[in-house]
C-alpha positions in Angstrom: 93.4 38.9 144.2 93.0 35.2 144.1 96.3 33.4 143.2 98.6 36.2 144.3 100.9 35.2 147.2 100.4 37.2 150.4 102.8 39.4 152.2 101.8 40.7 155.7 103.0 44.1 157.0 102.8 45.0 160.6 101.3 48.5 160.9 103.1 50.4 163.8 106.8 50.8 163.1 106.6 49.5 159.5 103.9 51.6 157.8 103.0 54.1 160.6 106.4 55.5 161.7 105.4 55.2 165.4 107.9 57.8 166.7 105.4 58.9 169.3 104.8 55.4 170.7 101.5 54.0 171.9 98.9 56.7 172.4 95.8 54.6 172.4 94.1 52.0 170.2 92.6 54.7 167.9 95.3 57.4 168.2 97.7 57.3 165.3 99.6 60.5 165.3 102.7 60.0 163.2 103.3 60.1 159.4 104.1 57.0 157.3 107.6 55.7 157.1 109.4 57.5 154.3 109.0 55.6 151.0 106.6 52.9 152.4 103.7 54.0 150.2 105.7 53.6 147.0 107.1 50.2 148.1 103.6 49.0 148.9 102.4 50.2 145.5 105.1 48.2 143.8 104.6 45.1 145.9 100.8 45.0 145.2 101.5 44.5 141.5 102.6 40.9 142.3 101.4 40.2 145.8 98.3 40.5 148.0 99.3 42.9 150.8 97.7 42.5 154.2 98.2 44.8 157.2 98.1 43.3 160.6 97.9 45.3 163.9 97.0 44.6 167.5 95.0 47.9 167.1 92.5 46.0 165.0 91.4 43.7 167.9 88.7 46.4 168.6 86.4 47.9 166.0 87.5 51.5 166.7 91.2 50.5 166.3 90.4 48.8 163.0 88.4 51.8 161.8 91.2 54.2 162.8 93.8 52.1 161.0 91.8 52.0 157.8 91.1 55.7 158.0 94.8 56.5 158.6 95.8 54.4 155.6 93.2 56.1 153.4 94.2 59.6 154.6 97.8 58.8 153.6 96.7 57.2 150.3 98.2 53.8 151.2 96.2 51.1 149.4 96.3 47.5 150.8 94.2 44.4 150.2 93.1 43.8 153.8 93.5 45.0 157.4 93.2 42.6 160.2 94.1 41.6 163.8 94.8 38.0 162.9 98.1 36.7 161.6 97.2 35.3 158.2 99.2 32.7 156.1 101.8 34.5 154.1 105.1 34.0 152.2 106.8 36.6 154.4 106.0 38.9 157.4 107.4 42.4 157.6 107.6 43.5 161.2 109.9 46.0 163.0 109.9 43.8 166.1 110.7 40.4 164.5 113.8 38.3 164.4 114.5 35.8 161.7 115.0 32.4 163.2 118.1 31.0 161.5 117.9 27.4 162.9 120.2 28.1 165.9 118.1 28.3 169.1 121.3 29.0 171.2 121.7 32.3 169.4 118.2 33.5 170.3 118.9 34.6 173.8 121.6 37.1 172.8 119.6 38.3 169.8 116.5 38.9 172.0 118.5 40.7 174.8 120.1 43.1 172.4 117.1 43.7 170.1 115.8 47.2 169.4 113.3 48.2 166.7 114.7 50.6 164.1 112.8 53.6 165.5 114.4 53.1 169.0 118.0 53.0 167.9 
């Protein structure tokens, strides 16, 4: 893995479809987002892929996340709670800062993740 650039994927809403919303730190009821396994497989050929989740702040959440990934045959390079250095972060609740702080207020007010639209 050394030498590959890192991409960080958020777990809920990016890999885990998260249609049911929060059910508990170790309760992960929904299937993967359609096509995410194949995309991750392709990316891992050139990148180190790390999954980050607030679930992983506790051991049982970390174990549940790893088990869910294994059950769905989604192979990644690491799973963590900490935001690690990366060339890009993939998150369903993120905005890309475009250098215009004045535009942020409107973007934040009207923001909805894809699974809430």
